Structures are given as C-alpha cells and as structure tokens.
HTML snippet that shows the backbone in 3Dmol.js (N, CA, C, O; Angstrom):
<script src="https://3Dmol.org/build/3Dmol-min.js"></script>
<div id="view" style="width:600px;height:400px;position:relative"></div>
<script>
const pdb = `
ATOM      1  N   UNK A   1       0.655  -1.272   0.123  1.00  0.00           N
ATOM      2  CA  UNK A   1       0.074  -0.024   0.042  1.00  0.00           C
ATOM      3  C   UNK A   1       0.943   1.419   0.049  1.00  0.00           C
ATOM      4  O   UNK A   1       1.964   1.503   0.731  1.00  0.00           O
ATOM      5  N   UNK A   2       0.552   2.331  -0.609  1.00  0.00           N
ATOM      6  CA  UNK A   2       1.437   3.323  -0.963  1.00  0.00           C
ATOM      7  C   UNK A   2       0.690   4.645  -0.409  1.00  0.00           C
ATOM      8  O   UNK A   2      -0.473   4.856  -0.753  1.00  0.00           O
ATOM      9  N   UNK A   3       1.277   5.411   0.334  1.00  0.00           N
ATOM     10  CA  UNK A   3       0.942   6.935   1.011  1.00  0.00           C
ATOM     11  C   UNK A   3       1.697   7.905   0.210  1.00  0.00           C
ATOM     12  O   UNK A   3       2.735   7.699  -0.417  1.00  0.00           O
ATOM     13  N   UNK A   4       1.028   8.992   0.320  1.00  0.00           N
ATOM     14  CA  UNK A   4       1.486  10.284   0.116  1.00  0.00           C
ATOM     15  C   UNK A   4       1.643  11.052   1.155  1.00  0.00           C
ATOM     16  O   UNK A   4       0.593  11.452   1.657  1.00  0.00           O
ATOM     17  N   UNK A   5       2.706  11.416   1.681  1.00  0.00           N
ATOM     18  CA  UNK A   5       2.975  12.197   2.972  1.00  0.00           C
ATOM     19  C   UNK A   5       3.504  13.758   2.441  1.00  0.00           C
ATOM     20  O   UNK A   5       3.875  13.942   1.282  1.00  0.00           O
ATOM     21  N   UNK A   6       3.483  14.557   3.206  1.00  0.00           N
ATOM     22  CA  UNK A   6       3.463  16.217   3.112  1.00  0.00           C
ATOM     23  C   UNK A   6       4.685  16.360   4.038  1.00  0.00           C
ATOM     24  O   UNK A   6       4.820  15.872   5.160  1.00  0.00           O
ATOM     25  N   UNK A   7       5.867  17.412   3.089  1.00  0.00           N
ATOM     26  CA  UNK A   7       7.053  18.121   4.131  1.00  0.00           C
ATOM     27  C   UNK A   7       6.330  19.382   4.534  1.00  0.00           C
ATOM     28  O   UNK A   7       5.872  20.256   3.797  1.00  0.00           O
ATOM     29  N   UNK A   8       6.318  19.301   5.890  1.00  0.00           N
ATOM     30  CA  UNK A   8       5.926  20.969   6.086  1.00  0.00           C
ATOM     31  C   UNK A   8       7.225  22.149   6.294  1.00  0.00           C
ATOM     32  O   UNK A   8       8.426  21.886   6.249  1.00  0.00           O
ATOM     33  N   UNK A   9       6.830  23.012   6.444  1.00  0.00           N
ATOM     34  CA  UNK A   9       8.135  24.245   6.346  1.00  0.00           C
ATOM     35  C   UNK A   9       8.794  23.973   7.093  1.00  0.00           C
ATOM     36  O   UNK A   9       9.855  24.538   6.830  1.00  0.00           O
ATOM     37  N   UNK A  10       8.947  23.063   8.503  1.00  0.00           N
ATOM     38  CA  UNK A  10       9.895  23.304   8.999  1.00  0.00           C
ATOM     39  C   UNK A  10      10.539  21.790   9.081  1.00  0.00           C
ATOM     40  O   UNK A  10      11.092  21.527  10.149  1.00  0.00           O
ATOM     41  N   UNK A  11      10.530  20.920   8.221  1.00  0.00           N
ATOM     42  CA  UNK A  11      11.044  19.510   7.884  1.00  0.00           C
ATOM     43  C   UNK A  11       9.944  18.641   8.812  1.00  0.00           C
ATOM     44  O   UNK A  11      10.524  17.626   9.195  1.00  0.00           O
ATOM     45  N   UNK A  12       8.953  18.668   9.169  1.00  0.00           N
ATOM     46  CA  UNK A  12       8.335  17.711   9.806  1.00  0.00           C
ATOM     47  C   UNK A  12       7.725  17.192   8.540  1.00  0.00           C
ATOM     48  O   UNK A  12       7.700  17.793   7.466  1.00  0.00           O
ATOM     49  N   UNK A  13       7.126  15.736   8.851  1.00  0.00           N
ATOM     50  CA  UNK A  13       6.600  15.073   8.154  1.00  0.00           C
ATOM     51  C   UNK A  13       4.707  14.451   8.503  1.00  0.00           C
ATOM     52  O   UNK A  13       4.371  13.653   9.377  1.00  0.00           O
ATOM     53  N   UNK A  14       3.865  15.101   7.566  1.00  0.00           N
ATOM     54  CA  UNK A  14       2.741  14.913   8.028  1.00  0.00           C
ATOM     55  C   UNK A  14       2.281  13.522   7.592  1.00  0.00           C
ATOM     56  O   UNK A  14       2.158  13.307   6.386  1.00  0.00           O
ATOM     57  N   UNK A  15       2.026  12.589   8.459  1.00  0.00           N
ATOM     58  CA  UNK A  15       1.858  11.304   7.987  1.00  0.00           C
ATOM     59  C   UNK A  15       0.212  11.010   8.247  1.00  0.00           C
ATOM     60  O   UNK A  15      -0.543  11.647   8.981  1.00  0.00           O
ATOM     61  N   UNK A  16      -0.083   9.881   7.438  1.00  0.00           N
ATOM     62  CA  UNK A  16      -1.453   9.501   7.181  1.00  0.00           C
ATOM     63  C   UNK A  16      -1.793   8.787   8.762  1.00  0.00           C
ATOM     64  O   UNK A  16      -0.994   8.512   9.657  1.00  0.00           O
ATOM     65  N   UNK A  17      -3.087   8.634   8.723  1.00  0.00           N
ATOM     66  CA  UNK A  17      -3.405   7.931  10.207  1.00  0.00           C
ATOM     67  C   UNK A  17      -3.133   6.536  10.155  1.00  0.00           C
ATOM     68  O   UNK A  17      -3.032   5.934  11.224  1.00  0.00           O
ATOM     69  N   UNK A  18      -2.987   5.878   8.989  1.00  0.00           N
ATOM     70  CA  UNK A  18      -2.828   4.377   8.862  1.00  0.00           C
ATOM     71  C   UNK A  18      -1.225   4.221   8.921  1.00  0.00           C
ATOM     72  O   UNK A  18      -0.774   3.076   8.942  1.00  0.00           O
ATOM     73  N   UNK A  19      -0.422   5.221   8.945  1.00  0.00           N
ATOM     74  CA  UNK A  19       0.986   4.862   9.184  1.00  0.00           C
ATOM     75  C   UNK A  19       1.281   5.304  10.706  1.00  0.00           C
ATOM     76  O   UNK A  19       2.178   4.778  11.365  1.00  0.00           O
ATOM     77  N   UNK A  20       0.473   6.281  11.182  1.00  0.00           N
ATOM     78  CA  UNK A  20       0.642   6.657  12.495  1.00  0.00           C
ATOM     79  C   UNK A  20       0.138   5.603  13.614  1.00  0.00           C
ATOM     80  O   UNK A  20       0.436   5.480  14.802  1.00  0.00           O
ATOM     81  N   UNK A  21      -0.548   5.047  12.954  1.00  0.00           N
ATOM     82  CA  UNK A  21      -1.050   3.673  13.973  1.00  0.00           C
ATOM     83  C   UNK A  21      -0.322   2.770  14.134  1.00  0.00           C
ATOM     84  O   UNK A  21      -0.518   1.946  15.028  1.00  0.00           O
ATOM     85  N   UNK A  22       0.814   2.703  13.207  1.00  0.00           N
ATOM     86  CA  UNK A  22       1.745   1.466  13.345  1.00  0.00           C
ATOM     87  C   UNK A  22       3.280   2.100  14.379  1.00  0.00           C
ATOM     88  O   UNK A  22       4.203   1.345  14.683  1.00  0.00           O
ATOM     89  N   UNK A  23       3.241   3.317  14.697  1.00  0.00           N
ATOM     90  CA  UNK A  23       4.221   4.004  15.347  1.00  0.00           C
ATOM     91  C   UNK A  23       3.890   3.692  16.866  1.00  0.00           C
ATOM     92  O   UNK A  23       2.712   3.523  17.181  1.00  0.00           O
ATOM     93  N   UNK A  24       4.873   3.612  17.795  1.00  0.00           N
ATOM     94  CA  UNK A  24       5.063   3.329  19.282  1.00  0.00           C
ATOM     95  C   UNK A  24       5.837   4.181  19.715  1.00  0.00           C
ATOM     96  O   UNK A  24       6.906   4.333  19.124  1.00  0.00           O
ATOM     97  N   UNK A  25       5.526   4.989  20.873  1.00  0.00           N
ATOM     98  CA  UNK A  25       6.765   5.741  21.607  1.00  0.00           C
ATOM     99  C   UNK A  25       8.027   4.595  21.764  1.00  0.00           C
ATOM    100  O   UNK A  25       7.874   3.408  22.049  1.00  0.00           O
ATOM    101  N   UNK A  26       9.042   5.149  21.552  1.00  0.00           N
ATOM    102  CA  UNK A  26      10.393   4.568  21.705  1.00  0.00           C
ATOM    103  C   UNK A  26      10.770   3.559  20.548  1.00  0.00           C
ATOM    104  O   UNK A  26      11.853   2.977  20.618  1.00  0.00           O
ATOM    105  N   UNK A  27       9.812   3.304  19.356  1.00  0.00           N
ATOM    106  CA  UNK A  27      10.637   2.743  18.107  1.00  0.00           C
ATOM    107  C   UNK A  27      11.466   3.509  17.879  1.00  0.00           C
ATOM    108  O   UNK A  27      11.441   4.723  18.078  1.00  0.00           O
ATOM    109  N   UNK A  28      12.566   2.654  17.285  1.00  0.00           N
ATOM    110  CA  UNK A  28      13.450   3.129  16.278  1.00  0.00           C
ATOM    111  C   UNK A  28      13.675   2.927  14.953  1.00  0.00           C
ATOM    112  O   UNK A  28      13.234   1.838  14.587  1.00  0.00           O
ATOM    113  N   UNK A  29      14.192   3.560  14.102  1.00  0.00           N
ATOM    114  CA  UNK A  29      13.691   3.056  12.738  1.00  0.00           C
ATOM    115  C   UNK A  29      15.407   3.529  12.190  1.00  0.00           C
ATOM    116  O   UNK A  29      16.053   4.468  12.656  1.00  0.00           O
ATOM    117  N   UNK A  30      15.853   2.589  11.108  1.00  0.00           N
ATOM    118  CA  UNK A  30      17.137   2.827  10.460  1.00  0.00           C
ATOM    119  C   UNK A  30      16.560   3.578   9.267  1.00  0.00           C
ATOM    120  O   UNK A  30      15.423   3.254   8.927  1.00  0.00           O
ATOM    121  N   UNK A  31      17.226   4.600   8.537  1.00  0.00           N
ATOM    122  CA  UNK A  31      16.666   5.204   7.631  1.00  0.00           C
ATOM    123  C   UNK A  31      17.701   5.171   6.686  1.00  0.00           C
ATOM    124  O   UNK A  31      18.840   5.271   7.142  1.00  0.00           O
ATOM    125  N   UNK A  32      17.540   5.031   5.227  1.00  0.00           N
ATOM    126  CA  UNK A  32      18.534   4.865   4.061  1.00  0.00           C
ATOM    127  C   UNK A  32      17.959   5.782   3.235  1.00  0.00           C
ATOM    128  O   UNK A  32      16.774   6.110   3.187  1.00  0.00           O
ATOM    129  N   UNK A  33      19.036   6.241   2.476  1.00  0.00           N
ATOM    130  CA  UNK A  33      18.542   7.116   1.073  1.00  0.00           C
ATOM    131  C   UNK A  33      19.148   5.985   0.083  1.00  0.00           C
ATOM    132  O   UNK A  33      20.296   5.541   0.114  1.00  0.00           O
ATOM    133  N   UNK A  34      18.224   5.665  -0.700  1.00  0.00           N
ATOM    134  CA  UNK A  34      18.370   5.097  -1.887  1.00  0.00           C
ATOM    135  C   UNK A  34      17.931   5.772  -3.231  1.00  0.00           C
ATOM    136  O   UNK A  34      16.758   6.075  -3.451  1.00  0.00           O
ATOM    137  N   UNK A  35      18.988   5.992  -4.142  1.00  0.00           N
ATOM    138  CA  UNK A  35      18.722   6.974  -5.205  1.00  0.00           C
ATOM    139  C   UNK A  35      17.424   8.007  -4.615  1.00  0.00           C
ATOM    140  O   UNK A  35      17.487   8.619  -3.548  1.00  0.00           O
ATOM    141  N   UNK A  36      16.531   8.033  -5.341  1.00  0.00           N
ATOM    142  CA  UNK A  36      15.346   8.963  -4.872  1.00  0.00           C
ATOM    143  C   UNK A  36      14.470   8.945  -4.061  1.00  0.00           C
ATOM    144  O   UNK A  36      13.438   9.616  -4.034  1.00  0.00           O
ATOM    145  N   UNK A  37      15.020   7.798  -3.018  1.00  0.00           N
ATOM    146  CA  UNK A  37      13.985   7.172  -2.249  1.00  0.00           C
ATOM    147  C   UNK A  37      14.446   7.554  -0.716  1.00  0.00           C
ATOM    148  O   UNK A  37      15.567   8.046  -0.580  1.00  0.00           O
ATOM    149  N   UNK A  38      13.586   7.335   0.491  1.00  0.00           N
ATOM    150  CA  UNK A  38      13.872   7.202   1.769  1.00  0.00           C
ATOM    151  C   UNK A  38      13.321   6.335   2.386  1.00  0.00           C
ATOM    152  O   UNK A  38      12.122   6.330   2.666  1.00  0.00           O
ATOM    153  N   UNK A  39      14.117   5.504   2.672  1.00  0.00           N
ATOM    154  CA  UNK A  39      13.392   3.965   3.557  1.00  0.00           C
ATOM    155  C   UNK A  39      13.511   3.995   4.770  1.00  0.00           C
ATOM    156  O   UNK A  39      14.624   4.085   5.288  1.00  0.00           O
ATOM    157  N   UNK A  40      12.431   3.930   5.450  1.00  0.00           N
ATOM    158  CA  UNK A  40      12.564   3.742   7.047  1.00  0.00           C
ATOM    159  C   UNK A  40      12.219   2.302   7.272  1.00  0.00           C
ATOM    160  O   UNK A  40      11.170   1.932   6.745  1.00  0.00           O
ATOM    161  N   UNK A  41      13.015   1.277   8.068  1.00  0.00           N
ATOM    162  CA  UNK A  41      13.264   0.109   8.292  1.00  0.00           C
ATOM    163  C   UNK A  41      13.093   0.034  10.191  1.00  0.00           C
ATOM    164  O   UNK A  41      13.973   0.553  10.879  1.00  0.00           O
ATOM    165  N   UNK A  42      12.190  -0.483  10.678  1.00  0.00           N
ATOM    166  CA  UNK A  42      12.063  -0.678  12.125  1.00  0.00           C
ATOM    167  C   UNK A  42      13.287  -1.392  12.520  1.00  0.00           C
ATOM    168  O   UNK A  42      13.811  -2.214  11.769  1.00  0.00           O
ATOM    169  N   UNK A  43      13.731  -1.113  13.625  1.00  0.00           N
ATOM    170  CA  UNK A  43      14.681  -1.764  14.291  1.00  0.00           C
ATOM    171  C   UNK A  43      14.167  -2.884  15.397  1.00  0.00           C
ATOM    172  O   UNK A  43      13.878  -2.495  16.528  1.00  0.00           O
ATOM    173  N   UNK A  44      14.088  -3.914  15.139  1.00  0.00           N
ATOM    174  CA  UNK A  44      13.808  -4.890  16.036  1.00  0.00           C
ATOM    175  C   UNK A  44      14.659  -5.292  17.346  1.00  0.00           C
ATOM    176  O   UNK A  44      15.530  -6.156  17.450  1.00  0.00           O
ATOM    177  N   UNK A  45      14.171  -4.452  18.262  1.00  0.00           N
ATOM    178  CA  UNK A  45      15.046  -5.370  19.532  1.00  0.00           C
ATOM    179  C   UNK A  45      14.517  -6.163  20.239  1.00  0.00           C
ATOM    180  O   UNK A  45      13.289  -6.094  20.295  1.00  0.00           O
ATOM    181  N   UNK A  46      15.217  -7.221  21.052  1.00  0.00           N
ATOM    182  CA  UNK A  46      15.017  -8.078  21.894  1.00  0.00           C
ATOM    183  C   UNK A  46      14.395  -7.595  23.085  1.00  0.00           C
ATOM    184  O   UNK A  46      14.944  -6.786  23.834  1.00  0.00           O
ATOM    185  N   UNK A  47      13.133  -8.130  23.296  1.00  0.00           N
ATOM    186  CA  UNK A  47      12.496  -7.620  24.544  1.00  0.00           C
ATOM    187  C   UNK A  47      12.727  -8.216  25.644  1.00  0.00           C
ATOM    188  O   UNK A  47      13.115  -9.374  25.493  1.00  0.00           O
ATOM    189  N   UNK A  48      12.596  -7.709  27.148  1.00  0.00           N
ATOM    190  CA  UNK A  48      12.639  -8.232  27.997  1.00  0.00           C
ATOM    191  C   UNK A  48      11.288  -8.749  28.670  1.00  0.00           C
ATOM    192  O   UNK A  48      10.302  -8.501  27.975  1.00  0.00           O
ATOM    193  N   UNK A  49      11.079  -9.271  29.614  1.00  0.00           N
ATOM    194  CA  UNK A  49       9.880 -10.002  29.973  1.00  0.00           C
ATOM    195  C   UNK A  49       9.072  -8.509  30.592  1.00  0.00           C
ATOM    196  O   UNK A  49       7.898  -8.336  30.266  1.00  0.00           O
ATOM    197  N   UNK A  50       9.588  -7.747  31.248  1.00  0.00           N
ATOM    198  CA  UNK A  50       8.640  -6.345  31.366  1.00  0.00           C
ATOM    199  C   UNK A  50       8.036  -6.205  30.450  1.00  0.00           C
ATOM    200  O   UNK A  50       6.853  -6.547  30.447  1.00  0.00           O
ATOM    201  N   UNK A  51       8.758  -5.538  29.119  1.00  0.00           N
ATOM    202  CA  UNK A  51       8.342  -5.315  27.840  1.00  0.00           C
ATOM    203  C   UNK A  51       7.343  -6.340  27.435  1.00  0.00           C
ATOM    204  O   UNK A  51       6.257  -5.787  27.257  1.00  0.00           O
ATOM    205  N   UNK A  52       7.300  -7.458  27.248  1.00  0.00           N
ATOM    206  CA  UNK A  52       6.359  -8.597  27.065  1.00  0.00           C
ATOM    207  C   UNK A  52       5.059  -8.442  27.745  1.00  0.00           C
ATOM    208  O   UNK A  52       4.006  -8.433  27.107  1.00  0.00           O
ATOM    209  N   UNK A  53       5.121  -8.303  29.199  1.00  0.00           N
ATOM    210  CA  UNK A  53       4.079  -8.256  30.090  1.00  0.00           C
ATOM    211  C   UNK A  53       3.614  -6.672  29.613  1.00  0.00           C
ATOM    212  O   UNK A  53       2.412  -6.476  29.793  1.00  0.00           O
ATOM    213  N   UNK A  54       4.207  -5.757  29.157  1.00  0.00           N
ATOM    214  CA  UNK A  54       3.420  -4.479  28.972  1.00  0.00           C
ATOM    215  C   UNK A  54       2.523  -4.654  27.865  1.00  0.00           C
ATOM    216  O   UNK A  54       1.347  -4.295  27.939  1.00  0.00           O
ATOM    217  N   UNK A  55       3.152  -5.332  26.561  1.00  0.00           N
ATOM    218  CA  UNK A  55       2.302  -5.393  25.545  1.00  0.00           C
ATOM    219  C   UNK A  55       1.313  -6.459  25.716  1.00  0.00           C
ATOM    220  O   UNK A  55       0.253  -6.242  25.128  1.00  0.00           O
ATOM    221  N   UNK A  56       1.386  -7.517  26.347  1.00  0.00           N
ATOM    222  CA  UNK A  56       0.128  -8.069  26.686  1.00  0.00           C
ATOM    223  C   UNK A  56      -0.883  -7.573  27.213  1.00  0.00           C
ATOM    224  O   UNK A  56      -2.004  -7.952  26.874  1.00  0.00           O
ATOM    225  N   UNK A  57      -0.706  -6.691  28.085  1.00  0.00           N
ATOM    226  CA  UNK A  57      -1.662  -5.733  29.042  1.00  0.00           C
ATOM    227  C   UNK A  57      -2.197  -4.856  27.792  1.00  0.00           C
ATOM    228  O   UNK A  57      -3.342  -4.406  27.834  1.00  0.00           O
ATOM    229  N   UNK A  58      -1.465  -4.648  26.822  1.00  0.00           N
ATOM    230  CA  UNK A  58      -2.286  -3.391  26.079  1.00  0.00           C
ATOM    231  C   UNK A  58      -3.174  -3.903  25.057  1.00  0.00           C
ATOM    232  O   UNK A  58      -3.811  -3.188  24.284  1.00  0.00           O
ATOM    233  N   UNK A  59      -3.195  -5.401  25.086  1.00  0.00           N
ATOM    234  CA  UNK A  59      -3.846  -6.278  23.868  1.00  0.00           C
ATOM    235  C   UNK A  59      -5.172  -6.061  24.515  1.00  0.00           C
ATOM    236  O   UNK A  59      -5.331  -6.010  25.734  1.00  0.00           O
ATOM    237  N   UNK A  60      -6.049  -5.945  23.685  1.00  0.00           N
ATOM    238  CA  UNK A  60      -7.542  -6.396  23.943  1.00  0.00           C
ATOM    239  C   UNK A  60      -7.841  -7.716  23.938  1.00  0.00           C
ATOM    240  O   UNK A  60      -7.187  -8.565  23.332  1.00  0.00           O
ATOM    241  N   UNK A  61      -8.995  -7.959  24.719  1.00  0.00           N
ATOM    242  CA  UNK A  61      -9.181  -9.402  25.193  1.00  0.00           C
ATOM    243  C   UNK A  61      -9.325 -10.035  23.472  1.00  0.00           C
ATOM    244  O   UNK A  61      -9.492  -9.233  22.553  1.00  0.00           O
ATOM    245  N   UNK A  62      -9.242 -11.402  23.235  1.00  0.00           N
ATOM    246  CA  UNK A  62      -9.523 -12.025  22.131  1.00  0.00           C
ATOM    247  C   UNK A  62     -10.838 -12.397  22.074  1.00  0.00           C
ATOM    248  O   UNK A  62     -11.369 -13.136  22.903  1.00  0.00           O
ATOM    249  N   UNK A  63     -11.420 -11.878  21.062  1.00  0.00           N
ATOM    250  CA  UNK A  63     -13.180 -12.304  21.307  1.00  0.00           C
ATOM    251  C   UNK A  63     -13.556 -13.783  20.950  1.00  0.00           C
ATOM    252  O   UNK A  63     -14.640 -14.318  21.182  1.00  0.00           O
ATOM    253  N   UNK A  64     -12.538 -14.311  20.385  1.00  0.00           N
ATOM    254  CA  UNK A  64     -12.757 -15.736  19.861  1.00  0.00           C
ATOM    255  C   UNK A  64     -12.152 -16.550  20.942  1.00  0.00           C
ATOM    256  O   UNK A  64     -12.130 -17.742  20.635  1.00  0.00           O
ATOM    257  N   UNK A  65     -11.552 -16.232  22.349  1.00  0.00           N
ATOM    258  CA  UNK A  65     -11.133 -17.114  23.339  1.00  0.00           C
ATOM    259  C   UNK A  65     -12.064 -18.332  23.699  1.00  0.00           C
ATOM    260  O   UNK A  65     -13.257 -18.079  23.865  1.00  0.00           O
ATOM    261  N   UNK A  66     -11.740 -19.296  23.800  1.00  0.00           N
ATOM    262  CA  UNK A  66     -12.239 -20.463  24.018  1.00  0.00           C
ATOM    263  C   UNK A  66     -12.357 -20.299  25.911  1.00  0.00           C
ATOM    264  O   UNK A  66     -11.530 -19.811  26.682  1.00  0.00           O
ATOM    265  N   UNK A  67     -13.716 -20.917  26.207  1.00  0.00           N
ATOM    266  CA  UNK A  67     -13.781 -21.048  27.596  1.00  0.00           C
ATOM    267  C   UNK A  67     -12.830 -22.171  28.418  1.00  0.00           C
ATOM    268  O   UNK A  67     -12.195 -22.985  27.748  1.00  0.00           O
ATOM    269  N   UNK A  68     -12.764 -22.187  29.620  1.00  0.00           N
ATOM    270  CA  UNK A  68     -12.155 -23.677  29.941  1.00  0.00           C
ATOM    271  C   UNK A  68     -13.154 -24.803  29.747  1.00  0.00           C
ATOM    272  O   UNK A  68     -12.788 -25.976  29.685  1.00  0.00           O
ATOM    273  N   UNK A  69     -14.246 -24.477  29.665  1.00  0.00           N
ATOM    274  CA  UNK A  69     -15.197 -25.846  29.440  1.00  0.00           C
ATOM    275  C   UNK A  69     -14.779 -26.138  28.005  1.00  0.00           C
ATOM    276  O   UNK A  69     -14.434 -27.302  27.802  1.00  0.00           O
ATOM    277  N   UNK A  70     -14.742 -25.219  26.872  1.00  0.00           N
ATOM    278  CA  UNK A  70     -14.475 -25.520  25.473  1.00  0.00           C
ATOM    279  C   UNK A  70     -13.525 -26.202  25.324  1.00  0.00           C
ATOM    280  O   UNK A  70     -13.531 -27.307  24.783  1.00  0.00           O
ATOM    281  N   UNK A  71     -12.183 -25.397  25.976  1.00  0.00           N
ATOM    282  CA  UNK A  71     -10.642 -26.348  25.887  1.00  0.00           C
ATOM    283  C   UNK A  71     -10.613 -27.495  26.579  1.00  0.00           C
ATOM    284  O   UNK A  71      -9.633 -28.228  26.445  1.00  0.00           O
ATOM    285  N   UNK A  72     -11.846 -27.921  27.581  1.00  0.00           N
ATOM    286  CA  UNK A  72     -11.421 -29.219  28.214  1.00  0.00           C
ATOM    287  C   UNK A  72     -12.173 -30.058  27.316  1.00  0.00           C
ATOM    288  O   UNK A  72     -11.764 -31.217  27.259  1.00  0.00           O
ATOM    289  N   UNK A  73     -13.284 -29.736  26.518  1.00  0.00           N
ATOM    290  CA  UNK A  73     -13.850 -30.666  25.620  1.00  0.00           C
ATOM    291  C   UNK A  73     -13.229 -31.322  24.379  1.00  0.00           C
ATOM    292  O   UNK A  73     -13.484 -32.395  23.831  1.00  0.00           O
ATOM    293  N   UNK A  74     -12.346 -30.367  24.102  1.00  0.00           N
ATOM    294  CA  UNK A  74     -11.176 -30.228  22.632  1.00  0.00           C
ATOM    295  C   UNK A  74     -10.128 -31.132  23.247  1.00  0.00           C
ATOM    296  O   UNK A  74      -9.443 -31.851  22.519  1.00  0.00           O
ATOM    297  N   UNK A  75      -9.969 -31.120  24.654  1.00  0.00           N
ATOM    298  CA  UNK A  75      -8.778 -32.106  25.199  1.00  0.00           C
ATOM    299  C   UNK A  75      -9.156 -33.083  24.969  1.00  0.00           C
ATOM    300  O   UNK A  75      -8.522 -33.713  24.123  1.00  0.00           O
ATOM    301  N   UNK A  76     -10.210 -33.644  25.501  1.00  0.00           N
ATOM    302  CA  UNK A  76     -10.928 -34.773  25.852  1.00  0.00           C
ATOM    303  C   UNK A  76     -11.414 -35.383  24.408  1.00  0.00           C
ATOM    304  O   UNK A  76     -11.431 -36.611  24.319  1.00  0.00           O
ATOM    305  N   UNK A  77     -11.761 -34.698  23.412  1.00  0.00           N
ATOM    306  CA  UNK A  77     -11.859 -35.432  22.104  1.00  0.00           C
ATOM    307  C   UNK A  77     -10.581 -35.858  21.496  1.00  0.00           C
ATOM    308  O   UNK A  77     -10.530 -36.877  20.807  1.00  0.00           O
ATOM    309  N   UNK A  78      -9.413 -35.021  21.752  1.00  0.00           N
ATOM    310  CA  UNK A  78      -8.325 -35.446  21.083  1.00  0.00           C
ATOM    311  C   UNK A  78      -7.708 -36.823  21.866  1.00  0.00           C
ATOM    312  O   UNK A  78      -7.129 -37.732  21.273  1.00  0.00           O
ATOM    313  N   UNK A  79      -7.859 -36.795  22.739  1.00  0.00           N
ATOM    314  CA  UNK A  79      -7.370 -37.670  24.068  1.00  0.00           C
ATOM    315  C   UNK A  79      -8.183 -39.027  23.377  1.00  0.00           C
ATOM    316  O   UNK A  79      -7.580 -40.098  23.297  1.00  0.00           O
ATOM    317  N   UNK A  80      -9.281 -38.924  22.996  1.00  0.00           N
ATOM    318  CA  UNK A  80     -10.188 -40.031  22.684  1.00  0.00           C
ATOM    319  C   UNK A  80      -9.629 -40.371  21.332  1.00  0.00           C
ATOM    320  O   UNK A  80      -9.428 -41.566  21.112  1.00  0.00           O
ATOM    321  N   UNK A  81      -9.336 -39.457  20.352  1.00  0.00           N
ATOM    322  CA  UNK A  81      -9.248 -39.934  19.091  1.00  0.00           C
ATOM    323  C   UNK A  81      -7.628 -40.410  19.152  1.00  0.00           C
ATOM    324  O   UNK A  81      -7.218 -41.120  18.234  1.00  0.00           O
ATOM    325  N   UNK A  82      -6.823 -40.064  20.105  1.00  0.00           N
ATOM    326  CA  UNK A  82      -5.665 -40.607  20.013  1.00  0.00           C
ATOM    327  C   UNK A  82      -5.519 -42.127  20.405  1.00  0.00           C
ATOM    328  O   UNK A  82      -4.790 -42.955  19.860  1.00  0.00           O
ATOM    329  N   UNK A  83      -6.403 -42.316  21.511  1.00  0.00           N
ATOM    330  CA  UNK A  83      -6.174 -43.689  21.956  1.00  0.00           C
ATOM    331  C   UNK A  83      -6.927 -44.581  20.926  1.00  0.00           C
ATOM    332  O   UNK A  83      -6.402 -45.679  20.741  1.00  0.00           O
ATOM    333  N   UNK A  84      -7.991 -44.330  20.266  1.00  0.00           N
ATOM    334  CA  UNK A  84      -8.338 -45.034  19.521  1.00  0.00           C
ATOM    335  C   UNK A  84      -7.320 -45.528  18.353  1.00  0.00           C
ATOM    336  O   UNK A  84      -7.396 -46.680  17.924  1.00  0.00           O
ATOM    337  N   UNK A  85      -6.568 -44.797  17.966  1.00  0.00           N
ATOM    338  CA  UNK A  85      -5.527 -44.606  16.964  1.00  0.00           C
ATOM    339  C   UNK A  85      -4.486 -45.811  17.499  1.00  0.00           C
ATOM    340  O   UNK A  85      -3.948 -46.604  16.726  1.00  0.00           O
ATOM    341  N   UNK A  86      -4.361 -45.810  18.443  1.00  0.00           N
ATOM    342  CA  UNK A  86      -3.154 -46.921  19.045  1.00  0.00           C
ATOM    343  C   UNK A  86      -3.841 -48.240  18.831  1.00  0.00           C
ATOM    344  O   UNK A  86      -3.278 -49.288  19.147  1.00  0.00           O
TER     345      UNK A  86
END
`;
const viewer = $3Dmol.createViewer("view");
viewer.addModel(pdb, "pdb");
viewer.setStyle({}, {cartoon: {color: "spectrum"}});
viewer.zoomTo();
viewer.render();
</script>
C-alpha cells in the first residue's frame, strides 16, 4: 500500500493515520537513502520480560477465546481420538 506524505515548512512529515497507528513511542528506525527514495526500517529489539507483559496488557481481549469448558472438551476429544488410533 502506498501513501503520500507532505513535508511541512520546518521539515516535519505529515503522516497518514494508517502510518501513525503503526508507530509506538520508543520505536527506532534505520533510515536509508536509496537513489531518490527514503526508506525507514524498524529496528527489532530483543524484548525483556517486563516489555512482554506491558505489550500483553495493552492487547484487547480475544473475542474468540474459548472458555475453559470448551478447551476441556477439545482436550478430551483429542485424547479419545489418540486412544482409538493406538
């Protein structure tokens, strides 16, 4: 997907909402100049356990998360199927 951005008078970039939604405070990007293009590549950092928990807490609940009862039924079904195969 391509976007058009505008350079403001003081050099700031006006980014579309779809791009802003992908940016997080603290993210770092490598900037490359290739001919007449500017390429931003996100720098992937190793996450520590605190960062993992922070990310998990920010996620919204999974609307398709099975209940414990549903998980139990699935496990029982798989166990039954494995028993009959042996």
